[in-house]
C-alpha positions as CSV (number, residue, x, y, z in Angstrom):
1,M,66.3,48.6,37.5
2,D,67.9,45.3,37.9
3,P,69.3,44.2,34.5
4,R,67.9,40.6,34.9
5,K,64.4,42.0,35.3
6,L,64.9,44.0,32.1
7,A,66.0,41.0,30.2
8,F,63.0,39.0,31.4
9,L,60.5,41.7,30.4
10,A,62.2,42.0,27.0
11,G,61.8,38.2,26.5
12,L,58.1,38.4,27.3
13,I,57.4,41.2,25.0
14,T,59.3,39.5,22.2
15,T,57.3,36.2,22.7
16,A,54.0,38.1,22.7
17,V,54.9,39.9,19.4
18,L,55.9,36.7,17.7
19,G,52.6,35.0,18.8
20,V,50.5,37.8,17.3
21,S,52.4,37.6,14.1
22,V,52.0,33.9,13.7
23,A,48.3,34.1,14.5
24,Q,47.8,36.6,11.7
25,I,49.8,34.5,9.2
26,M,48.0,31.1,9.8
27,P,44.4,30.6,8.3
28,R,41.6,30.5,10.7
29,E,39.5,27.2,10.8
30,A,35.8,27.6,10.2
31,P,33.7,26.9,13.2
32,R,32.2,23.4,13.1
33,P,28.4,23.2,13.2
34,A,26.9,21.6,16.2
35,E,25.7,18.0,15.6
36,P,22.0,17.3,16.3
37,A,21.2,15.4,19.4
38,V,20.3,11.8,19.1
39,G,16.5,11.1,19.2
40,A,15.6,14.6,18.0
41,G,13.6,13.1,15.1
42,S,16.2,13.7,12.2
43,P,18.4,11.0,10.6
44,L,21.9,10.5,11.7
45,R,24.7,11.9,9.5
46,P,22.5,12.4,6.4
47,A,25.5,13.4,4.3
48,I,27.1,10.0,4.8
49,R,25.9,7.4,2.3
50,D,25.3,3.8,3.4
51,V,27.7,1.7,1.3
52,T,26.4,-1.7,2.4
53,P,25.5,-3.6,-0.8
54,L,21.8,-3.7,-1.5
55,A,21.1,-2.3,2.0
56,T,18.2,-0.1,1.0
57,E,17.0,-2.3,-1.8
58,T,16.3,-5.2,0.5
59,L,14.2,-3.2,2.9
60,P,10.5,-2.8,2.3
61,P,9.4,0.7,1.0
62,A,7.8,1.5,4.4
63,A,11.1,0.8,6.3
64,R,13.4,2.9,4.0
65,P,14.4,6.3,5.5
66,L,13.1,9.3,3.6
67,A,15.6,12.0,2.5
68,Q,15.6,15.2,4.4
69,N,13.0,17.7,3.2
70,A,11.7,15.1,0.6
71,P,8.0,15.3,-0.2
72,A,5.7,12.6,1.1
73,P,4.7,9.9,-1.4
74,A,1.3,10.3,-3.0
75,P,-1.3,7.8,-2.0
76,A,-1.8,4.9,-4.5
77,A,-4.7,5.4,-6.8
78,A,-7.6,2.9,-6.4
79,P,-7.7,0.3,-9.2
80,V,-10.1,0.9,-11.9
81,T,-12.4,-2.1,-12.5
82,M,-13.8,-2.4,-16.1
83,P,-17.1,-4.1,-16.6
84,P,-16.7,-7.5,-18.4
85,V,-17.4,-7.4,-22.1
86,T,-19.6,-10.2,-23.3
87,M,-19.1,-11.3,-27.0
88,P,-22.0,-12.9,-28.8
89,P,-21.3,-16.6,-29.5
90,V,-20.2,-17.3,-33.1
91,T,-22.1,-20.2,-34.6
92,T,-20.6,-22.0,-37.7
93,P,-23.1,-24.0,-39.7
94,P,-22.1,-27.7,-39.8
95,V,-20.5,-28.8,-43.1
96,T,-22.2,-31.9,-44.4
97,T,-19.9,-34.1,-46.6
98,P,-21.7,-36.6,-48.7
99,P,-20.6,-40.2,-48.0
100,V,-18.1,-41.6,-50.4
101,T,-19.3,-44.9,-51.8
102,T,-16.9,-47.2,-53.5
103,P,-18.5,-49.6,-55.9
104,V,-17.8,-53.2,-54.9
105,P,-17.3,-55.5,-58.0
106,A,-19.5,-58.5,-58.2
107,P,-17.7,-61.8,-57.4
108,G,-16.6,-63.7,-60.4
109,P,-14.0,-66.3,-61.4
110,R,-10.4,-65.5,-60.4
111,R,-8.4,-64.6,-63.5
112,S,-5.6,-62.0,-63.7
113,V,-4.3,-63.0,-67.2
114,R,-6.4,-62.2,-70.2
115,A,-7.8,-65.3,-71.8
116,P,-6.3,-66.1,-75.2
117,V,-8.4,-65.6,-78.3
118,S,-7.6,-69.1,-79.5
119,V,-5.8,-72.2,-78.1
120,E,-4.4,-74.9,-80.4
121,I,-2.7,-78.0,-78.9
122,L,0.4,-79.1,-80.8
123,P,0.8,-82.8,-80.0
124,D,4.3,-83.1,-81.5
125,N,7.1,-80.6,-80.6
126,E,8.8,-81.4,-84.0
127,D,6.1,-79.4,-85.8
128,L,7.3,-76.1,-84.2
129,R,8.7,-73.2,-86.2
130,E,12.4,-73.4,-86.8
131,R,13.4,-70.5,-84.4
132,V,11.0,-71.7,-81.7
133,G,12.3,-75.3,-81.9
134,S,15.9,-74.0,-81.9
135,M,15.3,-72.0,-78.7
136,R,13.5,-75.0,-77.1
137,E,16.6,-77.2,-77.8
138,R,19.0,-74.6,-76.2
139,L,16.9,-74.5,-73.1
140,I,16.8,-78.3,-72.9
141,L,20.6,-78.5,-73.2
142,A,21.0,-75.9,-70.4
143,A,18.6,-77.8,-68.1
144,R,20.3,-81.1,-68.7
145,S,23.7,-79.7,-67.8
146,G,22.7,-79.4,-64.1
147,D,24.2,-75.9,-63.9
148,I,21.6,-73.2,-63.3
149,A,24.2,-70.6,-64.6
150,R,23.9,-72.2,-68.1
151,L,20.2,-71.3,-68.1
152,G,21.1,-67.8,-67.0
153,V,23.4,-67.4,-70.0
154,V,20.6,-68.4,-72.4
155,F,18.4,-65.7,-70.8
156,Q,21.1,-63.1,-71.1
157,M,21.7,-63.9,-74.8
158,N,17.9,-63.5,-75.4
159,E,16.7,-60.4,-77.3
160,T,15.3,-59.0,-73.9
161,M,15.5,-60.4,-70.4
162,P,12.5,-62.7,-70.1
163,V,10.1,-62.3,-67.2
164,F,11.2,-64.7,-64.4
165,T,9.4,-63.3,-61.3
166,R,6.6,-61.0,-60.3
167,G,8.9,-59.3,-57.8
168,A,11.8,-56.8,-58.2
169,E,14.6,-59.3,-58.5
170,R,17.0,-58.6,-61.4
171,D,19.3,-61.7,-61.2
172,P,17.5,-64.8,-62.5
173,V,20.1,-67.2,-61.3
174,A,20.0,-65.9,-57.8
175,F,16.3,-66.0,-57.8
176,W,16.1,-69.6,-59.1
177,K,18.5,-70.7,-56.4
178,T,16.3,-69.1,-53.8
179,A,13.1,-70.6,-55.2
180,S,14.6,-74.0,-55.6
181,G,14.1,-76.6,-52.9
182,D,17.8,-77.7,-53.1
183,G,19.2,-74.2,-53.0
184,E,21.2,-74.8,-56.2
185,G,18.5,-74.3,-58.8
186,R,18.4,-78.0,-59.9
187,E,14.8,-78.4,-59.0
188,I,14.0,-75.5,-61.4
189,L,16.0,-77.2,-64.1
190,A,14.0,-80.4,-63.6
191,V,10.7,-78.5,-63.8
192,L,11.9,-76.8,-67.1
193,L,12.7,-80.2,-68.6
194,N,9.4,-81.7,-67.6
195,I,7.3,-78.9,-69.1
196,L,9.3,-78.8,-72.3
197,D,8.8,-82.5,-72.7
198,L,5.0,-82.0,-72.9
199,P,3.2,-80.7,-75.9
200,A,2.9,-76.9,-76.3
201,A,-0.2,-74.8,-76.8
202,L,-0.2,-72.2,-79.6
203,I,-2.3,-69.3,-78.4
204,N,-3.6,-66.2,-80.3
205,K,-2.5,-67.7,-83.6
206,G,-2.3,-65.1,-86.4
207,T,-2.3,-62.1,-84.1
208,P,0.6,-59.9,-82.7
209,Q,0.2,-61.8,-79.4
210,E,0.9,-65.2,-80.9
211,M,2.8,-67.4,-78.4
212,Y,4.0,-71.0,-77.9
213,V,3.3,-71.9,-74.2
214,W,4.6,-75.0,-72.3
215,P,2.9,-76.9,-70.9
216,Y,-0.3,-76.9,-72.9
217,L,-2.2,-77.7,-69.6
218,A,-1.8,-74.0,-68.6
219,H,-4.6,-73.1,-71.1
220,L,-7.0,-76.0,-70.5
221,P,-9.8,-76.3,-67.9
222,L,-8.3,-78.7,-65.3
223,T,-11.7,-80.1,-64.5
224,D,-12.3,-81.4,-68.0
225,L,-9.1,-83.2,-68.7
226,S,-8.9,-86.6,-70.5
227,P,-7.2,-89.5,-68.7
228,R,-4.1,-89.0,-70.8
229,Q,-4.0,-85.3,-70.0
230,S,-4.5,-86.0,-66.3
231,V,-1.4,-88.2,-66.4
232,D,0.5,-85.3,-68.0
233,L,-0.7,-83.1,-65.1
234,Y,0.5,-85.6,-62.5
235,R,3.9,-85.7,-64.1
236,L,4.3,-82.0,-63.0
237,M,2.7,-81.9,-59.5
238,T,1.4,-84.1,-56.7
239,A,-2.2,-85.1,-56.2
240,Q,-2.6,-82.6,-53.4
241,D,-1.2,-79.8,-55.7
242,V,-3.7,-80.9,-58.4
243,R,-6.6,-80.6,-56.0
244,D,-5.4,-77.2,-54.8
245,T,-5.0,-76.0,-58.4
246,R,-8.5,-77.2,-59.4
247,T,-10.0,-75.5,-56.3
248,L,-8.2,-72.3,-57.1
249,G,-9.4,-72.4,-60.7
250,A,-6.2,-71.0,-62.2
251,W,-2.9,-72.3,-63.3
252,V,-0.2,-71.3,-60.8
253,F,2.5,-73.7,-61.7
254,W,5.6,-72.9,-63.9
255,R,5.1,-72.1,-67.6
256,L,7.3,-71.0,-70.4
257,G,6.4,-68.8,-73.4
258,I,8.4,-68.4,-76.7
259,G,7.4,-66.0,-79.5
260,P,7.3,-67.0,-83.2
261,D,10.7,-65.4,-83.7
262,G,12.3,-67.7,-81.0
263,T,12.4,-65.0,-78.2
264,V,11.7,-66.3,-74.7
265,H,9.1,-64.0,-73.1
266,F,8.6,-65.6,-69.7
267,F,9.4,-68.5,-67.5
268,L,7.7,-68.1,-64.2
269,A,5.1,-69.6,-61.7
270,G,1.8,-68.0,-60.7
271,E,-1.1,-66.5,-62.6
């Protein structure tokens, strides 16, 4: 045989032997299952999960695909209607509150200060007790100075601070400046001089409430004054003020009270 043909046959045999050996060494690939045809009634690629965010959540329940071999959902149960429960009405007996009646006091004369037990007119201020006269002189000197602060010093040196207002003010000098027509308290000093120049009235003599009060007119009925007493009244106030005071039936002008021991108890206006 021709040597070239022998070499060609030997090459073919060698190539075939090598192919069989390689086929036995390499692993065999498992056969791929056939894919179902489109439109056969089964979902496409059921093993692949849809990764679109909220894809299945946004679809209505009827449009969502059912898993393969999943049982059909049970039909919804019919709603159970309970008969309405009627509660008997609750009746509360009305509470009757008796009307509150406030007794109305009978009208009478306007008087907020208790009337003194006795009233004695002292025509001469020189007949005063020594301590009472001494305090009167100190007040006159302070009023004649024209400085309202001097009167404040006399009040501060008193045993207790006299009553100088019905309000809550604590500084008598500041209060007198406010109450004075001139704003400096000089009108108040003039009033004090005028009432101290008139006679005093000794009230509640011989009792713990004994007091010397200026002017004496504060404890007299203004409708029964003598001509001389009427002149004293006009020294303190105008004719219109006199008419208003008589109509009111109470003394609302300034007045001063000194106890038997010389202590000033009050210097104020009003009832």
